[in-house]
MARSERO-872532 format. One line per field, with one value per atom (N, C-alpha, C, O): residue in one letter; y, z, x. Coordinates in steps of 0.05 Angstrom, whole numbers, plus 5000, padded with zeros to 4 digits. Atoms other than C-alpha are relative to their C-alpha. Layout:
// residues N
type	a;...
Y	Y;...
Z	Z;...
X	X;...
This chain:
// residues 281
type	m;m;m;m;l;l;l;l;h;h;h;h;e;e;e;e;g;g;g;g;v;v;v;v;a;a;a;a;r;r;r;r;p;p;p;p;i;i;i;i;s;s;s;s;f;f;f;f;t;t;t;t;i;i;i;i;t;t;t;t;d;d;d;d;t;t;t;t;g;g;g;g;i;i;i;i;g;g;g;g;f;f;f;f;n;n;n;n;d;d;d;d;e;e;e;e;n;n;n;n;a;a;a;a;k;k;k;k;s;s;s;s;f;f;f;f;f;f;f;f;t;t;t;t;a;a;a;a;e;e;e;e;s;s;s;s;r;r;r;r;h;h;h;h;k;k;k;k;a;a;a;a;d;d;d;d;r;r;r;r;g;g;g;g;g;g;g;g;k;k;k;k;g;g;g;g;n;n;n;n;g;g;g;g;r;r;r;r;f;f;f;f;l;l;l;l;w;w;w;w;l;l;l;l;k;k;k;k;a;a;a;a;f;f;f;f;n;n;n;n;k;k;k;k;v;v;v;v;n;n;n;n;v;v;v;v;d;d;d;d;s;s;s;s;n;n;n;n;f;f;f;f;r;r;r;r;a;a;a;a;q;q;q;q;d;d;d;d;g;g;g;g;s;s;s;s;t;t;t;t;q;q;q;q;k;k;k;k;r;r;r;r;k;k;k;k;f;f;f;f;v;v;v;v;f;f;f;f;d;d;d;d;r;r;r;r;r;r;r;r;e;e;e;e;e;e;e;e;q;q;q;q;d;d;d;d;v;v;v;v;p;p;p;p;r;r;r;r;p;p;p;p;v;v;v;v;p;p;p;p;s;s;s;s;s;s;s;s;a;a;a;a;k;k;k;k;r;r;r;r;t;t;t;t;g;g;g;g;t;t;t;t;t;t;t;t;m;m;m;m;t;t;t;t;l;l;l;l;a;a;a;a;g;g;g;g;l;l;l;l;d;d;d;d;d;d;d;d;k;k;k;k;l;l;l;l;s;s;s;s;k;k;k;k;q;q;q;q;l;l;l;l;s;s;s;s;r;r;r;r;p;p;p;p;l;l;l;l;e;e;e;e;w;w;w;w;f;f;f;f;a;a;a;a;d;d;d;d;r;r;r;r;i;i;i;i;i;i;i;i;a;a;a;a;h;h;h;h;f;f;f;f;l;l;l;l;p;p;p;p;y;y;y;y;f;f;f;f;r;r;r;r;r;r;r;r;s;s;s;s;d;d;d;d;y;y;y;y;p;p;p;p;a;a;a;a;i;i;i;i;e;e;e;e;i;i;i;i;g;g;g;g;d;d;d;d;g;g;g;g;r;r;r;r;q;q;q;q;k;k;k;k;l;l;l;l;s;s;s;s;l;l;l;l;n;n;n;n;e;e;e;e;r;r;r;r;f;f;f;f;t;t;t;t;e;e;e;e;t;t;t;t;v;v;v;v;s;s;s;s;p;p;p;p;n;n;n;n;a;a;a;a;v;v;v;v;p;p;p;p;r;r;r;r;t;t;t;t;f;f;f;f;q;q;q;q;v;v;v;v;e;e;e;e;e;e;e;e;q;q;q;q;s;s;s;s;f;f;f;f;t;t;t;t;l;l;l;l;t;t;t;t;g;g;g;g;y;y;y;y;r;r;r;r;i;i;i;i;t;t;t;t;s;s;s;s;a;a;a;a;e;e;e;e;a;a;a;a;r;r;r;r;d;d;d;d;n;n;n;n;m;m;m;m;l;l;l;l;v;v;v;v;f;f;f;f;a;a;a;a;a;a;a;a;r;r;r;r;g;g;g;g;r;r;r;r;a;a;a;a;v;v;v;v;k;k;k;k;r;r;r;r;e;e;e;e;r;r;r;r;l;l;l;l;a;a;a;a;r;r;r;r;y;y;y;y;e;e;e;e;k;k;k;k;g;g;g;g;l;l;l;l;e;e;e;e;r;r;r;r;k;k;k;k;l;l;l;l;d;d;d;d;n;n;n;n;g;g;g;g;d;d;d;d;g;g;g;g;t;t;t;t;t;t;t;t;s;s;s;s;a;a;a;a;y;y;y;y;l;l;l;l;g;g;g;g;f;f;f;f;v;v;v;v;e;e;e;e;g;g;g;g;v;v;v;v;g;g;g;g;l;l;l;l;d;d;d;d;m;m;m;m;m;m;m;m;v;v;v;v;r;r;r;r;t;t;t;t;d;d;d;d;r;r;r;r;f;f;f;f;g;g;g;g;f;f;f;f;e;e;e;e;i;i;i;i;d;d;d;d;e;e;e;e;d;d;d;d;e;e;e;e;d;d;d;d;d;d;d;d;l;l;l;l;a;a;a;a;v;v;v;v;v;v;v;v;h;h;h;h;a;a;a;a;p;p;p;p;i;i;i;i;i;i;i;i;k;k;k;k;a;a;a;a;a;a;a;a;g;g;g;g;d;d;d;d;r;r;r;r;r;r;r;r;d;d;d;d;q;q;q;q;h;h;h;h;g;g;g;g;h;h;h;h;q;q;q;q;n;n;n;n;g;g;g;g;f;f;f;f;h;h;h;h
Y	5023;9187;5011;5028;4991;9197;4979;4955;5017;9169;5014;5036;4988;9184;5028;5046;4975;9241;5021;5043;4982;9274;4989;4965;5009;9270;4989;5000;5012;9225;5012;5010;4988;9260;4978;4957;5018;9225;5014;5001;4985;9281;5027;5036;4973;9348;5017;5008;4983;9406;5026;5039;4976;9462;5019;5010;4980;9526;5023;5033;4977;9580;5021;5015;4979;9644;5006;5028;4998;9631;5002;5007;4996;9634;4976;4978;5024;9564;4982;4987;5020;9506;5010;4999;4991;9546;4979;4958;5021;9509;4992;4968;5006;9515;4984;4964;5014;9493;4972;4953;5026;9436;4981;4957;5017;9409;4991;4968;5007;9411;4980;4961;5018;9376;4971;4952;5027;9316;4991;4972;5008;9313;4990;5006;5010;9268;5014;5020;4987;9302;5026;5033;4974;9368;5020;5020;4980;9424;5028;5048;4975;9478;5018;5043;4984;9501;4994;4996;5007;9480;5023;5019;4977;9551;5005;5021;4997;9547;4974;4971;5024;9479;4977;4955;5021;9439;4977;4981;5024;9367;4987;4969;5011;9352;4974;4961;5026;9291;5002;4981;4997;9320;4987;4975;5010;9301;4969;4958;5030;9227;4991;4969;5007;9227;5002;4988;4999;9247;4972;4964;5026;9179;4978;4955;5019;9143;5000;4981;4997;9169;5001;4994;4997;9183;4984;4978;5016;9145;5018;5008;4983;9205;5029;5036;4971;9281;5012;5010;4986;9321;5029;5043;4973;9385;5016;5007;4982;9444;5027;5040;4977;9503;5019;5011;4978;9570;5016;5023;4985;9608;5018;5016;4981;9664;4988;4982;5009;9640;5023;5046;4980;9676;5022;5045;4980;9712;5017;5034;4984;9740;4988;4998;5012;9695;4982;4974;5018;9654;4972;4968;5028;9579;4982;4990;5019;9518;4973;4964;5028;9452;4985;4993;5016;9400;4970;4960;5028;9329;4986;4998;5017;9271;4989;4977;5011;9253;4975;4977;5025;9180;4983;4992;5019;9118;4989;4970;5010;9107;5004;5024;5000;9093;5026;5039;4977;9150;5018;5008;4982;9212;5024;5035;4978;9265;5026;5027;4974;9339;5006;5006;4995;9355;5026;5045;4976;9404;5020;5012;4979;9470;5004;4999;4992;9492;5028;5037;4973;9562;5000;4981;4997;9586;5026;5047;4975;9637;5013;5033;4990;9647;5028;5033;4972;9720;5001;5020;5000;9701;4974;4953;5024;9652;4986;4999;5015;9598;4971;4963;5029;9524;4988;4997;5016;9477;4971;4959;5028;9409;4985;4994;5017;9354;4974;4958;5025;9298;4981;4984;5017;9242;4971;4962;5028;9171;4996;4980;5002;9178;4972;4960;5026;9113;4998;5016;5003;9085;5002;5014;4999;9077;5029;5037;4972;9148;5017;5036;4986;9173;4999;5019;5003;9145;5015;5028;4986;9174;5030;5045;4972;9242;5010;5032;4991;9245;5019;5012;4980;9309;5026;5031;4974;9377;5018;5015;4982;9433;5015;5020;4986;9467;4984;4995;5018;9407;5004;5006;4997;9414;5028;5031;4973;9489;5002;5014;4998;9482;4984;4993;5016;9428;5016;5015;4985;9472;5024;5029;4977;9532;4991;5004;5010;9491;4992;4995;5010;9463;5024;5021;4978;9532;5025;5048;4977;9576;5024;5046;4977;9619;5017;5041;4985;9637;5017;5039;4985;9658;5026;5044;4976;9708;5022;5045;4980;9744;5019;5010;4981;9807;4996;5004;5003;9787;4971;4963;5027;9717;5001;5017;4999;9702;4991;4976;5008;9695;4971;4964;5028;9622;4993;5000;5007;9595;4970;4961;5028;9523;4996;5011;5005;9493;4971;4956;5028;9427;4997;4975;5002;9443;5011;5017;4990;9465;5026;5043;4976;9519;5007;4990;4992;9559;5013;5025;4988;9582;5015;5005;4985;9636;4992;4996;5008;9608;5025;5023;4975;9679;5011;5019;4991;9699;4981;4990;5019;9635;5002;4999;4996;9646;5024;5022;4976;9715;4995;5006;5004;9690;4979;4981;5023;9627;4998;4982;5001;9640;5025;5047;4977;9684;5020;5012;4980;9749;5010;5023;4989;9763;4979;4981;5020;9702;5013;5026;4989;9721;4978;4961;5021;9678;5002;5024;5000;9657;4982;4960;5015;9634;4986;4997;5015;9581;4982;4978;5017;9536;4973;4970;5028;9461;4990;4988;5010;9434;5018;5009;4980;9498;5005;5019;4995;9497;5018;5015;4980;9554;4991;4983;5006;9541;5023;5039;4980;9586;4986;4969;5010;9569;5023;5043;4980;9608;4986;4966;5012;9592;5013;5038;4990;9599;4988;4966;5011;9592;4998;5018;5006;9560;4997;4979;5001;9574;4983;4979;5016;9531;4975;4962;5024;9474;4975;4954;5023;9428;4994;4972;5004;9438;4989;5003;5013;9388;4994;4989;5008;9374;5022;5038;4982;9415;4986;4964;5013;9402;5015;5040;4989;9413;4993;4970;5005;9420;5006;5029;4996;9410;5006;4990;4991;9447;5002;5005;4996;9452;5018;5013;4981;9510;5011;5014;4987;9539;4981;4990;5019;9474;4980;4971;5020;9427;4973;4965;5026;9359;4979;4958;5019;9324;5013;5034;4990;9334;4981;4956;5017;9309;5013;5037;4990;9315;5006;4990;4991;9354;4984;4983;5015;9311;4976;4965;5022;9258;5008;4991;4990;9302;5015;5019;4985;9342;4996;4998;5005;9326;5026;5048;4977;9371;5011;5028;4990;9382;4982;4985;5017;9329;5016;5009;4983;9384;5026;5035;4974;9449;5021;5016;4979;9513;5018;5025;4981;9559;5028;5036;4973;9628;5021;5044;4981;9659;5015;5032;4986;9684;4981;4988;5020;9620;4984;4965;5015;9596;4985;4989;5015;9547;5001;5009;5001;9541;4978;4970;5020;9490;5015;5034;4989;9507;4986;4962;5012;9497;5015;5039;4989;9507;4993;4969;5004;9516;5003;5025;5001;9497;5000;4984;4998;9518;5004;5012;4997;9519;4989;4971;5009;9509;4970;4955;5028;9442;4982;4961;5015;9418;5001;4981;4997;9445;4980;4968;5018;9402;4971;4954;5028;9339;4990;4965;5009;9337;4979;4982;5021;9275;5009;5029;4993;9278;5000;5018;5001;9258;5018;5019;4981;9310;4986;5000;5014;9256;4996;4984;5003;9260;5012;5025;4989;9277;4977;4956;5020;9239;5005;5025;4996;9230;4975;4953;5022;9185;4979;4987;5020;9119;4996;4985;5003;9120;5021;5019;4979;9183;4993;4979;5005;9180;5023;5044;4979;9219;5026;5026;4974;9292;5007;5030;4995;9283;5019;5032;4983;9321;5029;5045;4972;9386;5003;5026;4998;9369;5016;5035;4987;9391;5030;5045;4971;9460;5013;5036;4988;9472;5003;5024;4998;9456;5022;5036;4979;9501;5027;5046;4974;9557;5008;5031;4993;9553;5005;5023;4996;9548;5027;5038;4975;9610;5024;5047;4978;9651;5016;5005;4983;9711;5017;5024;4983;9752;5029;5035;4972;9827;5013;5035;4988;9840;4990;4998;5010;9803;4975;4965;5025;9742;4977;4979;5024;9673;4991;4990;5010;9648;4973;4965;5025;9582;4977;4978;5023;9517;5003;4992;5003;9531;5020;5020
Z	4989;6748;5015;5006;4984;6804;5003;5003;4995;6813;5021;5016;4978;6880;5005;5011;4993;6891;4978;4981;5023;6823;4977;4971;5022;6764;4978;4971;5023;6707;4974;4970;5026;6639;4981;4979;5021;6583;4973;4952;5025;6531;5005;5028;4999;6517;4978;4955;5019;6482;4997;5017;5005;6450;4981;4960;5016;6423;4994;5013;5007;6385;4984;4976;5016;6348;4974;4965;5025;6287;4975;4977;5025;6214;4992;4973;5005;6215;4977;4965;5021;6166;4973;4961;5027;6102;4980;4989;5020;6037;5002;5001;4998;6044;5025;5023;4975;6117;5000;5010;5001;6106;4982;4989;5018;6047;5013;5011;4986;6089;5022;5025;4978;6147;4990;5004;5010;6104;4981;4966;5016;6070;5019;5035;4983;6104;4995;4972;5001;6119;4984;4968;5013;6094;5008;5031;4995;6088;5004;5003;4999;6098;5022;5018;4978;6165;5006;5028;4997;6153;5010;5025;4991;6164;5029;5040;4971;6236;5014;5038;4987;6249;4998;5009;5003;6229;4983;4963;5014;6208;4984;4968;5016;6180;5010;4995;4990;6224;5028;5039;4973;6290;5005;5025;4996;6279;5002;5014;4998;6270;5028;5037;4973;6338;5019;5040;4983;6368;5002;5024;5001;6347;5014;5016;4983;6388;5028;5043;4973;6450;5001;5022;5001;6429;4977;4958;5020;6389;4976;4953;5021;6349;5008;5031;4995;6342;4986;4961;5012;6331;4994;5011;5009;6291;4991;4976;5008;6285;4995;5014;5007;6248;4982;4962;5016;6220;4988;5000;5014;6168;4979;4972;5021;6117;4973;4967;5027;6046;4982;4991;5017;5987;4993;4987;5007;5973;5025;5023;4977;6044;5019;5041;4983;6071;5021;5018;4979;6135;4994;4990;5005;6124;5022;5038;4979;6168;4988;4968;5005;6164;5027;5047;4976;6215;4992;4975;5007;6214;5023;5043;4980;6254;4987;4965;5010;6245;5017;5042;4985;6264;4985;4968;5011;6244;4973;4964;5026;6178;4981;4983;5018;6122;4984;4983;5016;6077;5007;5011;4995;6090;4980;4977;5019;6039;5015;5037;4988;6053;5001;4980;4998;6079;4986;4987;5014;6039;5021;5041;4981;6074;4997;4975;5001;6090;5011;5026;4989;6106;5030;5042;4971;6177;5008;4995;4989;6220;5020;5032;4980;6264;4992;4968;5005;6270;5000;4989;4999;6283;4989;4990;5008;6255;5024;5045;4977;6299;4998;4983;5001;6312;5028;5046;4976;6367;4994;4977;5003;6371;5026;5047;4976;6420;4994;4977;5002;6427;5020;5044;4983;6453;5000;4983;4998;6477;5008;4995;4991;6515;5010;5024;4991;6526;5030;5044;4971;6595;5016;5038;4986;6616;5002;5023;5000;6596;5017;5030;4984;6629;5030;5044;4972;6695;5006;5027;4997;6685;5000;5013;5002;6670;5021;5019;4978;6734;5017;5037;4989;6753;5006;4993;4995;6782;4976;4960;5022;6733;4998;4976;5000;6754;4986;4973;5013;6729;4970;4957;5029;6659;4992;4971;5006;6661;4998;4979;5000;6679;4977;4966;5022;6626;4974;4957;5024;6572;4998;4977;4999;6594;4994;4978;5004;6596;4971;4960;5027;6527;4980;4960;5019;6495;5013;5007;4985;6540;4982;4989;5016;6484;4991;4988;5009;6460;5022;5017;4978;6529;5006;5018;4995;6533;4981;4986;5020;6471;5009;5022;4992;6482;4985;4994;5016;6427;5003;4986;4997;6454;5007;5024;4995;6453;5028;5041;4974;6516;4999;4981;5000;6535;5028;5048;4975;6589;4999;4978;4999;6611;5024;5043;4978;6655;5000;4981;4997;6681;5008;5018;4992;6694;5028;5036;4973;6765;5004;5020;4998;6757;4974;4956;5024;6704;5008;5029;4996;6698;4975;4953;5022;6655;4998;5017;5003;6628;4999;5009;5002;6614;5028;5034;4972;6687;5016;5031;4985;6713;4992;5009;5010;6670;5015;5024;4986;6700;5029;5040;4971;6771;5007;5029;4992;6769;4985;4993;5016;6718;5004;5002;4995;6732;4977;4954;5022;6693;4988;4967;5009;6684;4986;4986;5015;6643;4976;4960;5022;6594;4984;4996;5016;6535;5001;5003;5001;6534;4976;4974;5023;6470;5004;5017;4999;6466;4976;4961;5023;6414;5008;5027;4997;6409;4972;4955;5026;6351;4977;4958;5019;6312;4995;4976;5002;6322;5023;5046;4980;6359;5013;5000;4984;6415;5018;5025;4981;6460;5024;5021;4975;6533;5014;5020;4984;6570;5026;5026;4974;6645;5014;5016;4986;6682;5028;5032;4974;6755;5002;4999;4999;6763;5029;5043;4972;6830;5006;5029;4996;6819;5016;5012;4984;6869;4982;4989;5018;6810;4986;4976;5012;6783;5021;5039;4978;6824;4993;5011;5009;6783;4985;4971;5016;6755;4973;4972;5025;6681;4978;4979;5025;6614;4980;4978;5021;6557;4973;4968;5027;6486;4982;4980;5016;6438;4970;4963;5029;6363;4991;4997;5010;6330;5022;5018;4978;6397;5017;5035;4985;6424;5013;5002;4986;6476;4986;4977;5013;6448;5020;5023;4982;6499;5027;5028;4973;6575;5014;5012;4985;6619;5028;5030;4972;6695;5003;4996;4997;6711;5022;5022;4979;6772;4989;5002;5013;6723;4993;4990;5009;6705;5021;5018;4980;6767;5028;5032;4973;6841;5012;5006;4986;6885;4987;4997;5014;6833;5003;4988;4995;6861;5014;5013;4985;6902;4985;4969;5011;6882;5011;5031;4993;6886;5022;5023;4979;6946;4989;4978;5011;6927;5019;5011;4981;6989;5016;5033;4984;7017;5014;5021;4987;7047;4981;4989;5020;6982;4982;4982;5019;6930;4972;4968;5027;6855;4985;4992;5017;6801;4976;4965;5023;6746;4975;4974;5026;6674;4980;4975;5021;6620;4973;4966;5027;6551;4979;4975;5019;6497;4972;4965;5028;6425;4981;4990;5020;6361;4974;4972;5027;6286;4998;4984;5001;6296;5011;5000;4989;6340;4982;4979;5019;6291;4977;4968;5022;6237;5008;4991;4991;6279;5011;5015;4987;6307;4983;4959;5014;6289;4991;5002;5011;6250;5022;5022;4979;6312;5024;5042;4979;6356;5027;5047;4975;6408;5006;5026;4997;6400;4977;4960;5021;6355;4984;4996;5017;6297;5005;4995;4993;6325;4994;4990;5005;6315;5023;5046;4980;6351;5018;5040;4983;6378;5022;5040;4980;6418;5022;5018;4977;6487;5001;5013;5003;6471;4990;4968;5009;6467;5017;5023;4982;6510;4988;5003;5012;6459;5008;5007;4992;6484;5030;5039;4971;6557;5016;5031;4984;6587;4996;5016;5004;6554;5010;5020;4990;6571;5030;5040;4971;6644;5009;5028;4994;6646;4995;5011;5007;6611;5021;5029;4981;6659;5027;5042;4974;6720;5002;5024;5000;6700;4998;5004;5006;6684;5025;5046;4979;6727;4990;4966;5010;6724;5002;5011;5002;6715;5026;5027;4973;6790;5013;5036;4989;6800;5016;5027;4985;6834;4981;4957;5016;6809;4992;5008;5010;6765;4986;4967;5011;6748;5019;5032;4984;6786;5029;5046;4975;6846;5021;5044
X	4985;3496;5024;5038;4978;3546;5022;5017;4976;3616;5016;5028;4985;3649;4990;5006;5012;3600;5001;4991;4999;3614;4985;4987;5016;3567;5017;5038;4986;3590;4988;4964;5010;3585;4993;5006;5008;3549;5001;5001;4998;3553;5012;5012;4989;3585;4987;4986;5012;3551;5017;5023;4983;3592;4984;4975;5014;3559;5019;5033;4983;3596;4984;4961;5013;3579;5016;5017;4985;3622;4983;4959;5014;3604;4983;4967;5017;3574;5009;5030;4993;3574;4990;4971;5006;3571;5010;5021;4992;3585;5029;5035;4972;3660;5007;5022;4994;3663;4987;4999;5013;3613;5015;5019;4985;3652;5026;5034;4975;3716;4995;5011;5007;3682;4997;5005;5005;3663;5023;5019;4977;3732;5022;5032;4979;3783;5027;5033;4974;3850;4998;5016;5003;3823;5022;5031;4980;3874;4988;5002;5015;3821;5011;5013;4990;3851;5029;5038;4972;3923;5017;5036;4984;3948;4998;5013;5004;3922;5007;5000;4991;3952;4980;4984;5020;3890;5011;5024;4991;3904;4978;4983;5022;3835;4989;4974;5010;3822;4987;4980;5010;3797;4973;4968;5028;3724;5000;4982;5000;3743;5009;5001;4992;3776;4976;4976;5024;3709;4987;4978;5014;3682;5015;5005;4986;3735;4989;4991;5010;3702;4969;4957;5029;3630;4987;5001;5014;3578;4992;4993;5009;3555;5003;5007;4999;3556;4976;4973;5023;3492;5009;5019;4991;3506;4976;4959;5021;3459;5013;5022;4984;3489;4985;4972;5012;3464;5022;5042;4979;3503;4987;4964;5009;3497;5007;5030;4996;3488;5011;5011;4988;3519;4980;4988;5020;3453;4992;4974;5005;3453;4979;4975;5020;3398;5013;5036;4990;3406;4990;4966;5007;3407;5011;5028;4993;3415;5008;4997;4993;3450;4997;5010;5004;3428;5003;4990;4994;3456;5013;5020;4986;3485;5025;5024;4974;3558;5006;5008;4996;3571;5020;5035;4980;3611;4993;5006;5006;3577;5023;5037;4977;3627;5001;5022;5001;3605;4976;4954;5021;3565;5002;5024;5000;3545;4997;4986;5004;3547;4970;4957;5029;3477;4991;5006;5010;3435;4989;4978;5010;3418;4970;4959;5029;3347;4998;5016;5003;3320;4999;4989;4999;3331;4988;4991;5011;3295;5019;5013;4980;3357;5010;5014;4991;3380;5031;5042;4971;3453;5011;4998;4986;3503;5012;5015;4988;3533;4993;4976;5003;3538;4997;5011;5002;3516;5006;4993;4993;3549;4996;5005;5002;3530;5013;5005;4985;3580;4986;4988;5017;3535;5009;5024;4993;3543;5029;5043;4973;3608;5006;4990;4992;3645;4999;5007;5005;3628;5026;5026;4974;3701;5010;5019;4992;3717;4982;4991;5018;3655;5007;5006;4992;3679;5026;5028;4975;3749;4996;5012;5005;3719;4980;4969;5017;3678;5017;5028;4983;3714;4985;4964;5013;3695;5004;5022;4999;3682;5027;5037;4974;3747;5021;5039;4980;3787;4998;5019;5003;3758;5010;5023;4991;3770;5030;5041;4971;3843;5013;5033;4990;3854;4997;5016;5004;3825;5019;5031;4981;3866;5028;5042;4973;3930;5004;5026;4997;3916;5003;5017;5000;3907;5013;5004;4989;3951;5008;5002;4992;3981;4976;4979;5023;3912;4987;4978;5012;3887;5016;5005;4983;3945;4993;5001;5006;3919;4978;4959;5021;3878;4974;4953;5024;3829;4989;4973;5010;3816;4970;4962;5029;3740;4993;5007;5010;3700;4990;4975;5008;3691;4989;5001;5013;3644;4993;4984;5008;3634;4981;4982;5018;3580;4992;4996;5008;3553;4971;4963;5028;3481;4995;4973;5002;3496;5014;5006;4984;3548;5013;5015;4986;3584;5026;5028;4974;3656;5008;5006;4987;3687;5029;5044;4972;3752;5018;5041;4984;3777;5006;5028;4996;3766;5017;5034;4984;3796;5030;5047;4972;3858;5012;5035;4990;3866;5005;5024;4998;3856;5021;5033;4984;3899;5027;5044;4975;3955;5016;5006;4982;4015;4998;5002;5003;4004;5026;5025;4975;4078;5017;5042;4985;4098;5013;5000;4985;4152;5013;5027;4987;4175;5031;5042;4970;4249;5007;4997;4992;4282;5027;5045;4974;4337;5002;4983;4996;4367;5010;5025;4991;4378;5007;4989;4991;4419;4990;4978;5006;4408;4971;4963;5029;4333;4992;5002;5009;4299;4974;4956;5024;4249;4994;5011;5009;4209;4987;4970;5011;4194;4986;4999;5014;4141;4992;4977;5005;4138;4977;4976;5023;4073;4999;5007;5007;4055;4970;4955;5029;3986;4992;5001;5007;3954;4975;4968;5024;3892;5007;5028;4996;3885;4999;5010;5002;3869;5027;5031;4974;3940;5019;5027;4986;3980;5029;5046;4974;4043;5014;5002;4984;4100;5005;5014;5001;4097;5015;5017;4991;4130;4979;4970;5019;4081;5012;5020;4989;4107;4976;4957;5023;4061;5007;5030;4997;4050;4977;4954;5020;4014;4982;4958;5015;3993;4984;4969;5016;3962;5017;5037;4984;3988;4998;4977;5000;4009;5010;4998;4988;4053;5007;5019;4995;4057;5019;5016;4982;4113;5005;5008;4995;4123;5029;5047;4973;4185;5015;5039;4987;4198;5016;5033;4986;4221;5029;5046;4974;4281;5016;5040;4986;4298;4988;4964;5010;4294;4990;4998;5012;4253;4975;4962;5023;4200;4975;4955;5024;4153;4979;4955;5019;4120;4996;5012;5006;4087;5020;5032;4980;4129;4989;4966;5007;4129;5001;5021;5002;4106;5013;5015;4988;4138;4981;4988;5021;4072;4982;4959;5017;4046;4983;4970;5015;4015;5019;5043;4984;4039;4988;4964;5010;4033;5015;5037;4988;4048;5013;5002;4986;4099;4991;4989;5007;4077;5017;5014;4983;4130;4989;4988;5012;4099;5021;5031;4978;4149;4989;4972;5009;4139;5023;5045;4979;4180;4992;4975;5007;4177;5006;4992;4993;4211;4978;4972;5022;4154;4976;4961;5022;4103;5003;4983;4995;4135;4998;4992;4999;4139;4974;4971;5024;4069;4985;4984;5014;4030;4972;4962;5026;3965;4978;4961;5020;3924;5006;4990;4992;3960;5005;5006;4995;3974;5030;5037;4972;4049;5015;5003;4983;4107;5013;5019;4985;4140;5029;5041;4972;4210;5016;5004;4983;4269;4997;4998;5004;4257;5023;5020;4976;4328;5001;5017;5000;4312;4981;4961;5018;4281;4980;4985;5021;4218;5013;5025;4989;4239;5024;5029;4977;4301;5021;5035;4980;4343;4996;5015;5004;4311;4995;4992;5007;4297;5020;5012;4980;4362;5002;5001;5000;4365;4975;4976;5025;4292;5000;4992;4999;4302;5019;5013;4981;4363;4988;4991;5011;4326;4979;4978;5021;4267;5012;5002;4988;4312;5014;5015;4986;4350;4981;4989;5018;4288;4992;4988;5009;4269;4977;4976;5021;4206;5008;5030;4993;4204;5005;5017;4996;4205;5026;5032;4975;4270;4997;5017;5005;4238;5003;4997;4998;4250;4972;4954;5025;4195;5005;4990;4993;4228;4994;4973;5005;4235;5008;4994;4987;4277;4989;4998
């Protein structure tokens, strides 16, 4: 199905090479607000958010049992009130890993997500920027049936390689701002991204706070790039909501205004290692 010349998605399939839905992971999956991955920022509710956008999720997972054999769990996760942990069956797979298909995408969302593959790639990279900077980050590839993109290669090609974290304090709380220049054409706005546990939570356009940031930045060589400031801190980790769609903050505050001014100043003052400005101006 096409919308303005771009295919409309109806499902998304994700395949990984992880340890799979072994007994421990399967039990956690079917436990609301599980703390199984709390040390990595997991809130235990992510799978329920899937069902706000999709009708169901088909799961096919191979894992190593305690006796060393390879077993499989295959099930459908949907809106039924209660679901038991599915029993495993023998598997002939040589490797562990899971394939999930999120199917039955809401029609309104399907229309909104009629975007080129590059748009999805840039959104994923922006959401997990700190992870992409790590040398041990796994290889990730996305495709739409017509083309494929390596997110690792796109990160290298479109994100400034000399981004350096800058630490500042607001009301005795320590924050880190890492400023990136994004050269991708899909990145159109200069943004602040407030993150918790390495994942983007809240995005705000910088043009809202400083004049002149309505346009992309001039790189000085005839090209332009968008600025993305990734803000992290223990305070944000503690305030993030269970659904990761925002932060639990005082209703008397204007969003995260308490840290906006210092963040903008920190980014504006920042210089990269070559002595060139890598901030806003």
